[in-house]
PDB file of N, H, CA, C and O in Angstrom:
ATOM      1  N   MET A   1      46.307  79.066 143.359  1.00  0.00           N
ATOM      2  CA  MET A   1      47.346  78.061 143.238  1.00  0.00           C
ATOM      3  C   MET A   1      48.150  78.042 144.534  1.00  0.00           C
ATOM      4  O   MET A   1      48.835  79.013 144.856  1.00  0.00           O
ATOM      5  N   LEU A   2      48.069  76.960 145.263  1.00  0.00           N
ATOM      6  H   LEU A   2      47.512  76.172 145.002  1.00  0.00           H
ATOM      7  CA  LEU A   2      48.793  76.836 146.516  1.00  0.00           C
ATOM      8  C   LEU A   2      50.097  76.067 146.357  1.00  0.00           C
ATOM      9  O   LEU A   2      51.045  76.289 147.110  1.00  0.00           O
ATOM     10  N   TYR A   3      50.152  75.163 145.380  1.00  0.00           N
ATOM     11  H   TYR A   3      49.381  74.982 144.769  1.00  0.00           H
ATOM     12  CA  TYR A   3      51.316  74.331 145.144  1.00  0.00           C
ATOM     13  C   TYR A   3      51.691  74.359 143.670  1.00  0.00           C
ATOM     14  O   TYR A   3      50.845  74.568 142.801  1.00  0.00           O
ATOM     15  N   VAL A   4      52.967  74.145 143.407  1.00  0.00           N
ATOM     16  H   VAL A   4      53.655  73.975 144.113  1.00  0.00           H
ATOM     17  CA  VAL A   4      53.475  74.001 142.045  1.00  0.00           C
ATOM     18  C   VAL A   4      54.090  72.615 141.950  1.00  0.00           C
ATOM     19  O   VAL A   4      54.890  72.225 142.800  1.00  0.00           O
ATOM     20  N   SER A   5      53.718  71.875 140.922  1.00  0.00           N
ATOM     21  H   SER A   5      53.068  72.191 140.232  1.00  0.00           H
ATOM     22  CA  SER A   5      54.263  70.529 140.755  1.00  0.00           C
ATOM     23  C   SER A   5      55.634  70.594 140.083  1.00  0.00           C
ATOM     24  O   SER A   5      55.996  71.592 139.460  1.00  0.00           O
ATOM     25  N   ILE A   6      56.375  69.513 140.227  1.00  0.00           N
ATOM     26  H   ILE A   6      56.081  68.702 140.734  1.00  0.00           H
ATOM     27  CA  ILE A   6      57.685  69.439 139.602  1.00  0.00           C
ATOM     28  C   ILE A   6      57.547  69.504 138.078  1.00  0.00           C
ATOM     29  O   ILE A   6      58.422  70.042 137.401  1.00  0.00           O
ATOM     30  N   GLN A   7      56.462  68.963 137.542  1.00  0.00           N
ATOM     31  H   GLN A   7      55.751  68.525 138.092  1.00  0.00           H
ATOM     32  CA  GLN A   7      56.224  69.015 136.101  1.00  0.00           C
ATOM     33  C   GLN A   7      55.979  70.452 135.634  1.00  0.00           C
ATOM     34  O   GLN A   7      56.449  70.854 134.569  1.00  0.00           O
ATOM     35  N   GLU A   8      55.235  71.223 136.443  1.00  0.00           N
ATOM     36  H   GLU A   8      54.853  70.896 137.308  1.00  0.00           H
ATOM     37  CA  GLU A   8      55.003  72.625 136.102  1.00  0.00           C
ATOM     38  C   GLU A   8      56.304  73.422 136.145  1.00  0.00           C
ATOM     39  O   GLU A   8      56.554  74.261 135.280  1.00  0.00           O
ATOM     40  N   LEU A   9      57.124  73.156 137.148  1.00  0.00           N
ATOM     41  H   LEU A   9      56.921  72.474 137.851  1.00  0.00           H
ATOM     42  CA  LEU A   9      58.413  73.848 137.228  1.00  0.00           C
ATOM     43  C   LEU A   9      59.284  73.517 136.026  1.00  0.00           C
ATOM     44  O   LEU A   9      59.908  74.404 135.444  1.00  0.00           O
ATOM     45  N   GLU A  10      59.329  72.245 135.655  1.00  0.00           N
ATOM     46  H   GLU A  10      58.822  71.524 136.128  1.00  0.00           H
ATOM     47  CA  GLU A  10      60.131  71.842 134.501  1.00  0.00           C
ATOM     48  C   GLU A  10      59.625  72.507 133.219  1.00  0.00           C
ATOM     49  O   GLU A  10      60.419  72.996 132.416  1.00  0.00           O
ATOM     50  N   ALA A  11      58.323  72.523 133.032  1.00  0.00           N
ATOM     51  H   ALA A  11      57.678  72.125 133.684  1.00  0.00           H
ATOM     52  CA  ALA A  11      57.744  73.164 131.844  1.00  0.00           C
ATOM     53  C   ALA A  11      58.030  74.663 131.831  1.00  0.00           C
ATOM     54  O   ALA A  11      58.312  75.235 130.778  1.00  0.00           O
ATOM     55  N   ALA A  12      57.958  75.298 132.996  1.00  0.00           N
ATOM     56  H   ALA A  12      57.729  74.834 133.852  1.00  0.00           H
ATOM     57  CA  ALA A  12      58.233  76.737 133.087  1.00  0.00           C
ATOM     58  C   ALA A  12      59.700  77.028 132.789  1.00  0.00           C
ATOM     59  O   ALA A  12      60.009  77.993 132.090  1.00  0.00           O
ATOM     60  N   ILE A  13      60.596  76.212 133.308  1.00  0.00           N
ATOM     61  H   ILE A  13      60.345  75.428 133.876  1.00  0.00           H
ATOM     62  CA  ILE A  13      62.021  76.392 133.014  1.00  0.00           C
ATOM     63  C   ILE A  13      62.253  76.280 131.509  1.00  0.00           C
ATOM     64  O   ILE A  13      62.953  77.107 130.924  1.00  0.00           O
ATOM     65  N   ASN A  14      61.673  75.270 130.888  1.00  0.00           N
ATOM     66  H   ASN A  14      61.105  74.598 131.363  1.00  0.00           H
ATOM     67  CA  ASN A  14      61.831  75.090 129.443  1.00  0.00           C
ATOM     68  C   ASN A  14      61.232  76.257 128.668  1.00  0.00           C
ATOM     69  O   ASN A  14      61.798  76.686 127.662  1.00  0.00           O
ATOM     70  N   TYR A  15      60.097  76.773 129.124  1.00  0.00           N
ATOM     71  H   TYR A  15      59.638  76.424 129.940  1.00  0.00           H
ATOM     72  CA  TYR A  15      59.484  77.929 128.479  1.00  0.00           C
ATOM     73  C   TYR A  15      60.425  79.133 128.534  1.00  0.00           C
ATOM     74  O   TYR A  15      60.690  79.764 127.511  1.00  0.00           O
ATOM     75  N   TRP A  16      60.930  79.450 129.736  1.00  0.00           N
ATOM     76  H   TRP A  16      60.715  78.937 130.567  1.00  0.00           H
ATOM     77  CA  TRP A  16      61.800  80.615 129.884  1.00  0.00           C
ATOM     78  C   TRP A  16      63.115  80.426 129.146  1.00  0.00           C
ATOM     79  O   TRP A  16      63.671  81.398 128.633  1.00  0.00           O
ATOM     80  N   ARG A  17      63.625  79.208 129.077  1.00  0.00           N
ATOM     81  H   ARG A  17      63.173  78.419 129.494  1.00  0.00           H
ATOM     82  CA  ARG A  17      64.841  78.942 128.298  1.00  0.00           C
ATOM     83  C   ARG A  17      64.577  79.182 126.818  1.00  0.00           C
ATOM     84  O   ARG A  17      65.455  79.655 126.096  1.00  0.00           O
ATOM     85  N   GLY A  18      63.374  78.856 126.368  1.00  0.00           N
ATOM     86  H   GLY A  18      62.662  78.471 126.955  1.00  0.00           H
ATOM     87  CA  GLY A  18      63.011  79.110 124.972  1.00  0.00           C
ATOM     88  C   GLY A  18      62.866  80.595 124.674  1.00  0.00           C
ATOM     89  O   GLY A  18      63.178  81.052 123.574  1.00  0.00           O
ATOM     90  N   GLN A  19      62.393  81.338 125.657  1.00  0.00           N
ATOM     91  H   GLN A  19      62.140  80.967 126.551  1.00  0.00           H
ATOM     92  CA  GLN A  19      62.232  82.782 125.485  1.00  0.00           C
ATOM     93  C   GLN A  19      63.579  83.506 125.507  1.00  0.00           C
ATOM     94  O   GLN A  19      63.766  84.500 124.805  1.00  0.00           O
ATOM     95  N   SER A  20      64.503  83.008 126.305  1.00  0.00           N
ATOM     96  H   SER A  20      64.350  82.200 126.875  1.00  0.00           H
ATOM     97  CA  SER A  20      65.806  83.640 126.470  1.00  0.00           C
ATOM     98  C   SER A  20      66.856  82.546 126.666  1.00  0.00           C
ATOM     99  O   SER A  20      67.152  82.161 127.797  1.00  0.00           O
ATOM    100  N   PRO A  21      67.420  82.045 125.557  1.00  0.00           N
ATOM    101  CA  PRO A  21      68.389  80.949 125.659  1.00  0.00           C
ATOM    102  C   PRO A  21      69.608  81.308 126.519  1.00  0.00           C
ATOM    103  O   PRO A  21      69.925  82.480 126.720  1.00  0.00           O
ATOM    104  N   ALA A  22      70.273  80.274 127.015  1.00  0.00           N
ATOM    105  H   ALA A  22      70.015  79.322 126.852  1.00  0.00           H
ATOM    106  CA  ALA A  22      71.466  80.446 127.839  1.00  0.00           C
ATOM    107  C   ALA A  22      72.523  81.246 127.085  1.00  0.00           C
ATOM    108  O   ALA A  22      72.623  81.175 125.860  1.00  0.00           O
ATOM    109  N   GLU A  23      73.319  82.016 127.851  1.00  0.00           N
ATOM    110  H   GLU A  23      73.238  82.073 128.846  1.00  0.00           H
ATOM    111  CA  GLU A  23      74.305  82.912 127.259  1.00  0.00           C
ATOM    112  C   GLU A  23      75.708  82.644 127.787  1.00  0.00           C
ATOM    113  O   GLU A  23      75.893  82.068 128.860  1.00  0.00           O
ATOM    114  N   GLY A  24      76.686  83.075 127.005  1.00  0.00           N
ATOM    115  H   GLY A  24      76.536  83.542 126.134  1.00  0.00           H
ATOM    116  CA  GLY A  24      78.081  83.050 127.436  1.00  0.00           C
ATOM    117  C   GLY A  24      78.686  81.669 127.446  1.00  0.00           C
ATOM    118  O   GLY A  24      78.015  80.663 127.218  1.00  0.00           O
ATOM    119  N   GLU A  25      79.971  81.651 127.716  1.00  0.00           N
ATOM    120  H   GLU A  25      80.517  82.469 127.901  1.00  0.00           H
ATOM    121  CA  GLU A  25      80.692  80.375 127.768  1.00  0.00           C
ATOM    122  C   GLU A  25      80.159  79.465 128.867  1.00  0.00           C
ATOM    123  O   GLU A  25      80.166  78.242 128.730  1.00  0.00           O
ATOM    124  N   GLU A  26      79.697  80.074 129.959  1.00  0.00           N
ATOM    125  H   GLU A  26      79.691  81.068 130.070  1.00  0.00           H
ATOM    126  CA  GLU A  26      79.175  79.283 131.074  1.00  0.00           C
ATOM    127  C   GLU A  26      77.722  78.877 130.871  1.00  0.00           C
ATOM    128  O   GLU A  26      77.142  78.199 131.719  1.00  0.00           O
ATOM    129  N   LEU A  27      77.122  79.293 129.740  1.00  0.00           N
ATOM    130  H   LEU A  27      77.593  79.844 129.051  1.00  0.00           H
ATOM    131  CA  LEU A  27      75.722  78.993 129.418  1.00  0.00           C
ATOM    132  C   LEU A  27      74.796  79.410 130.555  1.00  0.00           C
ATOM    133  O   LEU A  27      73.996  78.619 131.054  1.00  0.00           O
ATOM    134  N   ARG A  28      74.926  80.662 130.946  1.00  0.00           N
ATOM    135  H   ARG A  28      75.576  81.305 130.541  1.00  0.00           H
ATOM    136  CA  ARG A  28      74.141  81.255 132.032  1.00  0.00           C
ATOM    137  C   ARG A  28      72.656  81.313 131.654  1.00  0.00           C
ATOM    138  O   ARG A  28      72.300  81.793 130.578  1.00  0.00           O
ATOM    139  N   LEU A  29      71.806  80.825 132.542  1.00  0.00           N
ATOM    140  H   LEU A  29      72.095  80.435 133.417  1.00  0.00           H
ATOM    141  CA  LEU A  29      70.361  80.856 132.335  1.00  0.00           C
ATOM    142  C   LEU A  29      69.828  82.269 132.530  1.00  0.00           C
ATOM    143  O   LEU A  29      70.426  83.080 133.236  1.00  0.00           O
ATOM    144  N   CYS A  30      68.691  82.552 131.891  1.00  0.00           N
ATOM    145  H   CYS A  30      68.205  81.892 131.317  1.00  0.00           H
ATOM    146  CA  CYS A  30      68.026  83.833 132.120  1.00  0.00           C
ATOM    147  C   CYS A  30      67.572  83.872 133.580  1.00  0.00           C
ATOM    148  O   CYS A  30      67.471  82.820 134.211  1.00  0.00           O
ATOM    149  N   PRO A  31      67.295  85.058 134.131  1.00  0.00           N
ATOM    150  CA  PRO A  31      66.926  85.159 135.553  1.00  0.00           C
ATOM    151  C   PRO A  31      65.725  84.302 135.947  1.00  0.00           C
ATOM    152  O   PRO A  31      65.714  83.716 137.029  1.00  0.00           O
ATOM    153  N   GLU A  32      64.716  84.224 135.079  1.00  0.00           N
ATOM    154  H   GLU A  32      64.725  84.700 134.200  1.00  0.00           H
ATOM    155  CA  GLU A  32      63.513  83.443 135.401  1.00  0.00           C
ATOM    156  C   GLU A  32      63.822  81.954 135.500  1.00  0.00           C
ATOM    157  O   GLU A  32      63.433  81.296 136.466  1.00  0.00           O
ATOM    158  N   ALA A  33      64.530  81.417 134.487  1.00  0.00           N
ATOM    159  H   ALA A  33      64.846  81.951 133.703  1.00  0.00           H
ATOM    160  CA  ALA A  33      64.873  79.995 134.501  1.00  0.00           C
ATOM    161  C   ALA A  33      65.799  79.667 135.666  1.00  0.00           C
ATOM    162  O   ALA A  33      65.665  78.618 136.295  1.00  0.00           O
ATOM    163  N   SER A  34      66.734  80.564 135.951  1.00  0.00           N
ATOM    164  H   SER A  34      66.842  81.417 135.441  1.00  0.00           H
ATOM    165  CA  SER A  34      67.652  80.348 137.062  1.00  0.00           C
ATOM    166  C   SER A  34      66.910  80.315 138.401  1.00  0.00           C
ATOM    167  O   SER A  34      67.192  79.471 139.251  1.00  0.00           O
ATOM    168  N   ALA A  35      65.970  81.227 138.579  1.00  0.00           N
ATOM    169  H   ALA A  35      65.741  81.912 137.888  1.00  0.00           H
ATOM    170  CA  ALA A  35      65.195  81.267 139.831  1.00  0.00           C
ATOM    171  C   ALA A  35      64.363  79.998 140.010  1.00  0.00           C
ATOM    172  O   ALA A  35      64.206  79.508 141.128  1.00  0.00           O
ATOM    173  N   LEU A  36      63.835  79.470 138.913  1.00  0.00           N
ATOM    174  H   LEU A  36      63.962  79.868 138.004  1.00  0.00           H
ATOM    175  CA  LEU A  36      63.017  78.246 138.992  1.00  0.00           C
ATOM    176  C   LEU A  36      63.875  76.993 139.113  1.00  0.00           C
ATOM    177  O   LEU A  36      63.422  75.984 139.652  1.00  0.00           O
ATOM    178  N   ALA A  37      65.102  77.047 138.620  1.00  0.00           N
ATOM    179  H   ALA A  37      65.470  77.867 138.182  1.00  0.00           H
ATOM    180  CA  ALA A  37      65.981  75.872 138.662  1.00  0.00           C
ATOM    181  C   ALA A  37      66.370  75.501 140.089  1.00  0.00           C
ATOM    182  O   ALA A  37      66.577  74.326 140.391  1.00  0.00           O
ATOM    183  N   LYS A  38      66.470  76.489 140.959  1.00  0.00           N
ATOM    184  H   LYS A  38      66.302  77.444 140.714  1.00  0.00           H
ATOM    185  CA  LYS A  38      66.870  76.209 142.342  1.00  0.00           C
ATOM    186  C   LYS A  38      65.840  75.340 143.070  1.00  0.00           C
ATOM    187  O   LYS A  38      66.215  74.300 143.612  1.00  0.00           O
ATOM    188  N   PRO A  39      64.550  75.724 143.106  1.00  0.00           N
ATOM    189  CA  PRO A  39      63.579  74.850 143.777  1.00  0.00           C
ATOM    190  C   PRO A  39      63.388  73.523 143.029  1.00  0.00           C
ATOM    191  O   PRO A  39      63.101  72.498 143.648  1.00  0.00           O
ATOM    192  N   TYR A  40      63.544  73.541 141.711  1.00  0.00           N
ATOM    193  H   TYR A  40      63.777  74.373 141.208  1.00  0.00           H
ATOM    194  CA  TYR A  40      63.422  72.314 140.912  1.00  0.00           C
ATOM    195  C   TYR A  40      64.503  71.310 141.338  1.00  0.00           C
ATOM    196  O   TYR A  40      64.209  70.134 141.553  1.00  0.00           O
ATOM    197  N   ALA A  41      65.737  71.770 141.457  1.00  0.00           N
ATOM    198  H   ALA A  41      65.977  72.725 141.282  1.00  0.00           H
ATOM    199  CA  ALA A  41      66.831  70.885 141.871  1.00  0.00           C
ATOM    200  C   ALA A  41      66.600  70.349 143.287  1.00  0.00           C
ATOM    201  O   ALA A  41      66.832  69.169 143.553  1.00  0.00           O
ATOM    202  N   LEU A  42      66.146  71.213 144.185  1.00  0.00           N
ATOM    203  H   LEU A  42      65.957  72.171 143.968  1.00  0.00           H
ATOM    204  CA  LEU A  42      65.859  70.758 145.556  1.00  0.00           C
ATOM    205  C   LEU A  42      64.764  69.703 145.570  1.00  0.00           C
ATOM    206  O   LEU A  42      64.835  68.739 146.332  1.00  0.00           O
ATOM    207  N   MET A  43      63.763  69.881 144.735  1.00  0.00           N
ATOM    208  H   MET A  43      63.706  70.664 144.116  1.00  0.00           H
ATOM    209  CA  MET A  43      62.675  68.903 144.678  1.00  0.00           C
ATOM    210  C   MET A  43      63.185  67.555 144.195  1.00  0.00           C
ATOM    211  O   MET A  43      62.775  66.512 144.706  1.00  0.00           O
ATOM    212  N   ILE A  44      64.080  67.573 143.211  1.00  0.00           N
ATOM    213  H   ILE A  44      64.413  68.420 142.796  1.00  0.00           H
ATOM    214  CA  ILE A  44      64.647  66.324 142.704  1.00  0.00           C
ATOM    215  C   ILE A  44      65.428  65.622 143.812  1.00  0.00           C
ATOM    216  O   ILE A  44      65.244  64.427 144.043  1.00  0.00           O
ATOM    217  N   VAL A  45      66.295  66.360 144.492  1.00  0.00           N
ATOM    218  H   VAL A  45      66.444  67.330 144.304  1.00  0.00           H
ATOM    219  CA  VAL A  45      67.119  65.780 145.557  1.00  0.00           C
ATOM    220  C   VAL A  45      66.250  65.232 146.684  1.00  0.00           C
ATOM    221  O   VAL A  45      66.540  64.169 147.233  1.00  0.00           O
ATOM    222  N   GLN A  46      65.185  65.956 147.032  1.00  0.00           N
ATOM    223  H   GLN A  46      64.950  66.820 146.587  1.00  0.00           H
ATOM    224  CA  GLN A  46      64.319  65.552 148.140  1.00  0.00           C
ATOM    225  C   GLN A  46      63.239  64.555 147.725  1.00  0.00           C
ATOM    226  O   GLN A  46      62.539  64.011 148.579  1.00  0.00           O
ATOM    227  N   GLY A  47      63.099  64.313 146.436  1.00  0.00           N
ATOM    228  H   GLY A  47      63.667  64.755 145.742  1.00  0.00           H
ATOM    229  CA  GLY A  47      62.063  63.402 145.960  1.00  0.00           C
ATOM    230  C   GLY A  47      60.667  63.987 146.084  1.00  0.00           C
ATOM    231  O   GLY A  47      59.689  63.244 146.161  1.00  0.00           O
ATOM    232  N   ALA A  48      60.565  65.306 146.104  1.00  0.00           N
ATOM    233  H   ALA A  48      61.361  65.910 146.042  1.00  0.00           H
ATOM    234  CA  ALA A  48      59.271  65.981 146.245  1.00  0.00           C
ATOM    235  C   ALA A  48      58.566  66.085 144.896  1.00  0.00           C
ATOM    236  O   ALA A  48      59.218  66.220 143.861  1.00  0.00           O
ATOM    237  N   GLN A  49      57.247  66.024 144.909  1.00  0.00           N
ATOM    238  H   GLN A  49      56.718  65.915 145.750  1.00  0.00           H
ATOM    239  CA  GLN A  49      56.451  66.154 143.693  1.00  0.00           C
ATOM    240  C   GLN A  49      55.816  67.526 143.550  1.00  0.00           C
ATOM    241  O   GLN A  49      55.372  67.898 142.463  1.00  0.00           O
ATOM    242  N   ARG A  50      55.771  68.281 144.641  1.00  0.00           N
ATOM    243  H   ARG A  50      56.132  67.979 145.524  1.00  0.00           H
ATOM    244  CA  ARG A  50      55.201  69.627 144.590  1.00  0.00           C
ATOM    245  C   ARG A  50      55.818  70.468 145.700  1.00  0.00           C
ATOM    246  O   ARG A  50      56.366  69.952 146.673  1.00  0.00           O
ATOM    247  N   VAL A  51      55.709  71.785 145.519  1.00  0.00           N
ATOM    248  H   VAL A  51      55.263  72.204 144.728  1.00  0.00           H
ATOM    249  CA  VAL A  51      56.262  72.720 146.483  1.00  0.00           C
ATOM    250  C   VAL A  51      55.235  73.834 146.706  1.00  0.00           C
ATOM    251  O   VAL A  51      54.578  74.258 145.756  1.00  0.00           O
ATOM    252  N   PRO A  52      55.089  74.307 147.931  1.00  0.00           N
ATOM    253  CA  PRO A  52      54.177  75.426 148.166  1.00  0.00           C
ATOM    254  C   PRO A  52      54.693  76.691 147.468  1.00  0.00           C
ATOM    255  O   PRO A  52      55.886  76.990 147.509  1.00  0.00           O
ATOM    256  N   VAL A  53      53.802  77.407 146.843  1.00  0.00           N
ATOM    257  H   VAL A  53      52.832  77.164 146.809  1.00  0.00           H
ATOM    258  CA  VAL A  53      54.176  78.629 146.128  1.00  0.00           C
ATOM    259  C   VAL A  53      54.809  79.638 147.080  1.00  0.00           C
ATOM    260  O   VAL A  53      55.732  80.354 146.694  1.00  0.00           O
ATOM    261  N   ASP A  54      54.333  79.701 148.299  1.00  0.00           N
ATOM    262  H   ASP A  54      53.583  79.119 148.613  1.00  0.00           H
ATOM    263  CA  ASP A  54      54.828  80.725 149.220  1.00  0.00           C
ATOM    264  C   ASP A  54      56.265  80.497 149.699  1.00  0.00           C
ATOM    265  O   ASP A  54      56.832  81.380 150.342  1.00  0.00           O
ATOM    266  N   VAL A  55      56.872  79.337 149.405  1.00  0.00           N
ATOM    267  H   VAL A  55      56.411  78.620 148.883  1.00  0.00           H
ATOM    268  CA  VAL A  55      58.278  79.140 149.759  1.00  0.00           C
ATOM    269  C   VAL A  55      59.212  79.593 148.644  1.00  0.00           C
ATOM    270  O   VAL A  55      60.421  79.694 148.852  1.00  0.00           O
ATOM    271  N   LEU A  56      58.659  79.869 147.458  1.00  0.00           N
ATOM    272  H   LEU A  56      57.676  79.787 147.289  1.00  0.00           H
ATOM    273  CA  LEU A  56      59.477  80.354 146.347  1.00  0.00           C
ATOM    274  C   LEU A  56      59.863  81.807 146.590  1.00  0.00           C
ATOM    275  O   LEU A  56      59.100  82.575 147.176  1.00  0.00           O
ATOM    276  N   ASP A  57      61.061  82.174 146.132  1.00  0.00           N
ATOM    277  H   ASP A  57      61.681  81.550 145.657  1.00  0.00           H
ATOM    278  CA  ASP A  57      61.430  83.585 146.258  1.00  0.00           C
ATOM    279  C   ASP A  57      60.606  84.399 145.255  1.00  0.00           C
ATOM    280  O   ASP A  57      59.919  83.836 144.403  1.00  0.00           O
ATOM    281  N   GLU A  58      60.682  85.702 145.364  1.00  0.00           N
ATOM    282  H   GLU A  58      61.240  86.160 146.056  1.00  0.00           H
ATOM    283  CA  GLU A  58      59.809  86.577 144.568  1.00  0.00           C
ATOM    284  C   GLU A  58      59.982  86.368 143.062  1.00  0.00           C
ATOM    285  O   GLU A  58      58.991  86.308 142.334  1.00  0.00           O
ATOM    286  N   LEU A  59      61.218  86.258 142.590  1.00  0.00           N
ATOM    287  H   LEU A  59      62.023  86.307 143.182  1.00  0.00           H
ATOM    288  CA  LEU A  59      61.455  86.080 141.155  1.00  0.00           C
ATOM    289  C   LEU A  59      60.900  84.744 140.665  1.00  0.00           C
ATOM    290  O   LEU A  59      60.279  84.683 139.604  1.00  0.00           O
ATOM    291  N   ALA A  60      61.119  83.687 141.422  1.00  0.00           N
ATOM    292  H   ALA A  60      61.624  83.737 142.284  1.00  0.00           H
ATOM    293  CA  ALA A  60      60.600  82.368 141.035  1.00  0.00           C
ATOM    294  C   ALA A  60      59.074  82.364 141.041  1.00  0.00           C
ATOM    295  O   ALA A  60      58.450  81.803 140.140  1.00  0.00           O
ATOM    296  N   ARG A  61      58.480  82.981 142.042  1.00  0.00           N
ATOM    297  H   ARG A  61      58.987  83.436 142.774  1.00  0.00           H
ATOM    298  CA  ARG A  61      57.022  83.047 142.134  1.00  0.00           C
ATOM    299  C   ARG A  61      56.440  83.822 140.945  1.00  0.00           C
ATOM    300  O   ARG A  61      55.448  83.403 140.350  1.00  0.00           O
ATOM    301  N   THR A  62      57.056  84.936 140.613  1.00  0.00           N
ATOM    302  H   THR A  62      57.862  85.277 141.096  1.00  0.00           H
ATOM    303  CA  THR A  62      56.599  85.731 139.472  1.00  0.00           C
ATOM    304  C   THR A  62      56.760  84.961 138.171  1.00  0.00           C
ATOM    305  O   THR A  62      55.866  84.979 137.325  1.00  0.00           O
ATOM    306  N   ALA A  63      57.894  84.282 138.001  1.00  0.00           N
ATOM    307  H   ALA A  63      58.621  84.267 138.688  1.00  0.00           H
ATOM    308  CA  ALA A  63      58.157  83.519 136.770  1.00  0.00           C
ATOM    309  C   ALA A  63      57.154  82.392 136.596  1.00  0.00           C
ATOM    310  O   ALA A  63      56.650  82.191 135.491  1.00  0.00           O
ATOM    311  N   ILE A  64      56.850  81.648 137.657  1.00  0.00           N
ATOM    312  H   ILE A  64      57.260  81.811 138.554  1.00  0.00           H
ATOM    313  CA  ILE A  64      55.899  80.543 137.531  1.00  0.00           C
ATOM    314  C   ILE A  64      54.487  81.067 137.301  1.00  0.00           C
ATOM    315  O   ILE A  64      53.729  80.476 136.532  1.00  0.00           O
ATOM    316  N   GLN A  65      54.122  82.164 137.954  1.00  0.00           N
ATOM    317  H   GLN A  65      54.738  82.644 138.579  1.00  0.00           H
ATOM    318  CA  GLN A  65      52.786  82.723 137.766  1.00  0.00           C
ATOM    319  C   GLN A  65      52.603  83.240 136.339  1.00  0.00           C
ATOM    320  O   GLN A  65      51.545  83.045 135.741  1.00  0.00           O
ATOM    321  N   LYS A  66      53.632  83.902 135.787  1.00  0.00           N
ATOM    322  H   LYS A  66      54.492  84.061 136.272  1.00  0.00           H
ATOM    323  CA  LYS A  66      53.554  84.376 134.399  1.00  0.00           C
ATOM    324  C   LYS A  66      53.445  83.197 133.444  1.00  0.00           C
ATOM    325  O   LYS A  66      52.653  83.230 132.503  1.00  0.00           O
ATOM    326  N   PHE A  67      54.243  82.149 133.683  1.00  0.00           N
ATOM    327  H   PHE A  67      54.887  82.122 134.448  1.00  0.00           H
ATOM    328  CA  PHE A  67      54.205  80.972 132.828  1.00  0.00           C
ATOM    329  C   PHE A  67      52.815  80.329 132.848  1.00  0.00           C
ATOM    330  O   PHE A  67      52.272  79.989 131.797  1.00  0.00           O
ATOM    331  N   ILE A  68      52.250  80.165 134.025  1.00  0.00           N
ATOM    332  H   ILE A  68      52.691  80.441 134.879  1.00  0.00           H
ATOM    333  CA  ILE A  68      50.926  79.542 134.133  1.00  0.00           C
ATOM    334  C   ILE A  68      49.878  80.384 133.426  1.00  0.00           C
ATOM    335  O   ILE A  68      49.021  79.847 132.724  1.00  0.00           O
ATOM    336  N   LYS A  69      49.937  81.682 133.601  1.00  0.00           N
ATOM    337  H   LYS A  69      50.633  82.118 134.171  1.00  0.00           H
ATOM    338  CA  LYS A  69      48.985  82.570 132.935  1.00  0.00           C
ATOM    339  C   LYS A  69      49.118  82.475 131.416  1.00  0.00           C
ATOM    340  O   LYS A  69      48.110  82.399 130.714  1.00  0.00           O
ATOM    341  N   ILE A  70      50.337  82.477 130.908  1.00  0.00           N
ATOM    342  H   ILE A  70      51.156  82.539 131.479  1.00  0.00           H
ATOM    343  CA  ILE A  70      50.576  82.358 129.465  1.00  0.00           C
ATOM    344  C   ILE A  70      50.101  81.013 128.952  1.00  0.00           C
ATOM    345  O   ILE A  70      49.449  80.950 127.910  1.00  0.00           O
ATOM    346  N   SER A  71      50.415  79.930 129.663  1.00  0.00           N
ATOM    347  H   SER A  71      50.945  79.982 130.510  1.00  0.00           H
ATOM    348  CA  SER A  71      50.049  78.589 129.200  1.00  0.00           C
ATOM    349  C   SER A  71      48.543  78.361 129.220  1.00  0.00           C
ATOM    350  O   SER A  71      48.032  77.556 128.441  1.00  0.00           O
ATOM    351  N   GLN A  72      47.831  79.051 130.094  1.00  0.00           N
ATOM    352  H   GLN A  72      48.246  79.704 130.727  1.00  0.00           H
ATOM    353  CA  GLN A  72      46.377  78.917 130.141  1.00  0.00           C
ATOM    354  C   GLN A  72      45.704  79.635 128.966  1.00  0.00           C
ATOM    355  O   GLN A  72      44.588  79.293 128.575  1.00  0.00           O
ATOM    356  N   ASN A  73      46.392  80.623 128.415  1.00  0.00           N
ATOM    357  H   ASN A  73      47.299  80.901 128.732  1.00  0.00           H
ATOM    358  CA  ASN A  73      45.839  81.400 127.314  1.00  0.00           C
ATOM    359  C   ASN A  73      46.175  80.810 125.947  1.00  0.00           C
ATOM    360  O   ASN A  73      45.754  81.357 124.928  1.00  0.00           O
ATOM    361  N   LEU A  74      46.922  79.712 125.901  1.00  0.00           N
ATOM    362  H   LEU A  74      47.264  79.268 126.728  1.00  0.00           H
ATOM    363  CA  LEU A  74      47.274  79.101 124.606  1.00  0.00           C
ATOM    364  C   LEU A  74      46.170  78.246 124.059  1.00  0.00           C
ATOM    365  O   LEU A  74      46.314  77.667 122.982  1.00  0.00           O
TER     366      LEU A  74
END
């Protein structure tokens, strides 16, 4: 996997939010969803449809890879 699409990022964020819903008064996202939300927001602002995996930070890369692996096994 060289690129992640905006649709994959959105699905992964929703998956991680389902696994660990937002907490506290500020509705803080779990670490995985938060890490993926940053590149997702940048993609929206820039009008990008995909992002290279190697530009994601380690937590975001791990979160998307785990999500893809889980979704392929369903």
